C-alpha positions in Angstrom: 33.0 24.2 -22.3 35.0 21.3 -23.9 36.0 18.7 -22.4 38.7 16.7 -23.1 39.7 13.2 -23.1 43.5 12.7 -22.5 45.2 9.3 -24.3 44.9 7.3 -21.1 41.1 7.4 -20.4 40.2 7.2 -24.1 38.9 3.5 -24.8 40.5 1.0 -27.1 38.9 1.1 -30.7 37.5 -2.5 -29.5 35.9 -1.1 -26.6 34.3 2.1 -27.9 30.8 0.1 -28.2 30.9 -1.5 -24.8 31.5 1.7 -23.3 29.0 3.6 -25.2 26.0 0.5 -24.4 27.5 0.9 -20.7 26.9 4.9 -20.8 23.9 4.3 -23.0 22.0 2.1 -20.1 23.4 4.4 -17.4 22.0 7.6 -19.5 18.5 6.2 -20.0 15.4 8.0 -19.0 14.9 5.7 -15.8 18.4 3.8 -14.7 19.3 7.0 -12.2 15.8 7.2 -10.7 16.2 3.5 -9.8 19.8 3.3 -8.9 19.0 6.6 -6.3 15.8 5.0 -4.8 17.7 2.1 -3.9 20.2 4.4 -2.0 18.7 3.9 1.7 18.7 -0.3 1.2 16.7 -2.7 -0.4 13.1 -2.3 -2.4 10.7 -4.0 -3.1 9.4 -3.5 -6.5 6.0 -1.5 -5.7 8.1 0.6 -3.7 10.0 1.3 -6.5 6.8 1.9 -8.6 5.9 4.2 -6.3 9.0 6.5 -5.6 10.1 6.7 -9.3 6.9 9.2 -10.5 5.8 8.5 -14.0 7.4 4.6 -14.9 5.5 2.2 -16.3 5.5 -1.3 -14.9 6.6 -2.3 -18.1 9.8 0.1 -18.4 10.2 -0.4 -14.5 10.7 -4.2 -15.3 13.0 -3.8 -18.1 15.1 -1.3 -16.3 15.4 -3.6 -13.3 16.4 -6.6 -15.5 19.2 -4.2 -17.2 20.4 -2.9 -14.3 20.8 -6.6 -13.0 22.7 -8.1 -16.3 24.9 -5.1 -15.6 25.5 -5.8 -11.8 24.4 -2.8 -10.7 22.1 -4.3 -8.3 20.6 -8.1 -7.3 17.0 -9.2 -7.5 16.5 -11.4 -4.8 13.7 -13.6 -4.1 12.4 -14.2 -0.9 10.7 -17.4 0.0 7.7 -16.2 2.4 3.9 -16.4 1.8 3.4 -14.7 -0.3 6.6 -14.6 -1.8 8.3 -11.5 -2.6 11.4 -9.8 -4.6 13.3 -6.7 -3.3 16.1 -4.9 -5.3 19.8 -3.9 -3.5 22.8 -1.8 -5.0 25.8 -3.7 -5.8 29.0 -2.8 -4.4 29.1 -1.8 -8.3 25.8 -0.1 -8.5 27.1 1.7 -4.8 30.1 3.2 -6.9 27.6 4.2 -9.4 25.5 6.1 -7.1 28.4 7.6 -5.7 29.7 8.8 -9.4 25.9 10.0 -10.4 25.0 11.6 -7.0 27.0 15.3 -8.2 24.9 15.2 -11.3 21.5 14.3 -9.4 22.6 17.4 -6.8 23.2 19.6 -9.7 20.4 18.5 -11.6 18.1 19.2 -8.4 19.8 22.4 -7.7 19.3 24.2 -11.0 15.6 23.2 -12.3 14.2 26.7 -12.1 16.5 27.8 -13.4 16.6 25.3 -16.7 13.0 26.3 -16.4 13.4 29.3 -16.9 15.8 29.5 -20.2 13.4 26.7 -21.3 11.0 29.3 -21.1 12.6 32.0 -22.4 14.1 30.3 -25.3 10.7 29.3 -26.1 9.0 32.6 -26.2 11.8 33.5 -28.2 10.7 31.3 -30.8 7.1 31.6 -30.4 6.2 28.1 -29.3 3.8 27.8 -26.1 3.8 25.2 -23.3 1.4 23.1 -25.5 3.9 22.7 -28.2 7.1 21.7 -26.2 5.1 19.5 -23.8 6.1 21.6 -20.9 
């Protein structure tokens, strides 16, 4: 399936790097997981760490910093004892969540089909689960 983009949706040449940069951040391994886990409201770092399975503390920290820098979420330090920090989606982040929800829903709904396709492909290539990391 080929996707075409009309001229009015094609960024000017000088904007291409910026658009690609934003898409790279949004499509990285952890950003959409973090955004989707903030859909129900603010969360503390450790809550996110538990919810985003497999992310290291360092990678979660870097992801949160990038998303904050891009205006996708806010970081709020609560001056209580002991101090704690919460992260919450901004209106821009909520817009991203709405845009990404169909992709997340599609992905969730097709996990078994994708796993079956991968297994079939790997078998036809003479690969096993240990070789492919499955």
